C-alpha positions as CSV (number, residue, x, y, z in Angstrom):
1,M,-10.2,-6.3,10.9
2,Q,-10.4,-10.0,11.2
3,L,-7.1,-11.4,12.4
4,P,-6.1,-15.0,11.7
5,Q,-6.5,-17.5,14.5
6,I,-3.5,-19.7,15.0
7,N,-4.3,-23.3,15.8
8,I,-2.8,-26.8,15.3
9,N,-4.9,-27.5,12.2
10,G,-4.2,-24.2,10.5
11,T,-1.2,-22.6,8.7
12,D,1.9,-22.3,10.9
13,A,2.2,-18.8,12.4
14,R,5.8,-18.5,11.0
15,D,4.5,-19.3,7.5
16,L,1.8,-16.7,7.8
17,L,4.2,-14.2,9.1
18,T,6.5,-14.9,6.2
19,D,3.7,-14.3,3.7
20,Y,2.6,-11.1,5.3
21,M,6.1,-9.8,5.5
22,R,6.5,-10.5,1.8
23,A,3.3,-8.6,1.1
24,K,4.5,-5.8,3.4
25,K,7.7,-5.5,1.4
26,A,5.8,-5.4,-1.9
27,L,3.4,-2.7,-0.7
28,E,6.3,-0.6,0.6
29,A,7.9,-1.0,-2.9
30,A,4.6,-0.1,-4.5
31,A,4.2,3.0,-2.3
32,D,7.8,4.1,-3.1
33,A,7.2,3.6,-6.9
34,L,3.9,5.4,-6.8
35,S,5.6,8.3,-4.9
36,A,8.3,8.5,-7.6
37,A,5.6,8.7,-10.3
38,W,4.0,11.8,-8.8
39,P,2.4,14.0,-11.5
40,H,4.6,16.8,-12.7
41,G,3.1,20.1,-13.9
42,R,5.1,19.9,-17.2
43,D,3.1,16.9,-18.2
44,Y,-0.2,18.8,-17.8
45,Q,0.6,22.1,-19.5
46,T,-1.6,21.7,-22.6
47,L,-4.7,20.3,-20.8
48,E,-7.6,22.2,-19.2
49,P,-6.9,24.6,-16.3
50,G,-6.5,22.7,-13.0
51,A,-5.6,19.4,-14.7
52,H,-2.3,19.1,-12.8
53,Q,-4.0,19.8,-9.4
54,R,-6.7,17.2,-10.2
55,A,-4.0,14.7,-11.2
56,S,-2.1,15.3,-8.0
57,N,-5.2,14.9,-5.9
58,E,-6.1,11.6,-7.6
59,H,-2.5,10.4,-7.2
60,A,-2.5,11.3,-3.5
61,A,-5.7,9.3,-3.1
62,R,-4.1,6.3,-4.8
63,L,-1.1,6.5,-2.5
64,T,-3.3,6.8,0.5
65,K,-5.1,3.6,-0.4
66,V,-1.8,1.7,-0.8
67,R,-0.7,3.0,2.6
68,E,-3.9,2.0,4.2
69,V,-3.5,-1.6,2.9
70,L,0.1,-1.5,4.1
71,A,-1.0,-0.4,7.6
72,E,-3.5,-3.3,7.7
73,I,-0.8,-5.8,6.7
74,E,1.5,-4.4,9.3
75,T,-1.2,-4.9,11.9
76,I,-1.7,-8.5,11.0
77,A,2.1,-9.1,10.9
78,E,2.5,-7.6,14.4
79,Y,-0.3,-9.8,15.7
80,L,1.5,-12.9,14.3
81,V,4.8,-12.1,16.1
C-alpha cells in the first residue's frame, strides 16, 4: 500500500489524519449497518433451495470487502500519527 509522504509542500499531516479518521468512522458505520442488514431466512422462503445460504455468503463477502478497506484506512491513519 502506498502511504502518503508528509512534506512542507503537501497537505498537513493533521489534516490528512482528520480526513482518514472521518473515513474510518464512516466505514465503521457502514460495516455496522451492513451487519444489521444480514439476510434472514424468512426473506428467502419462496425462492429456490439454497437461496438464503447464497445470500448469506454474498453478504459476508460484501462485509469482508468493507472491513478490508477499513483495515487499509486504519493503517494509513496509524502511519500519520
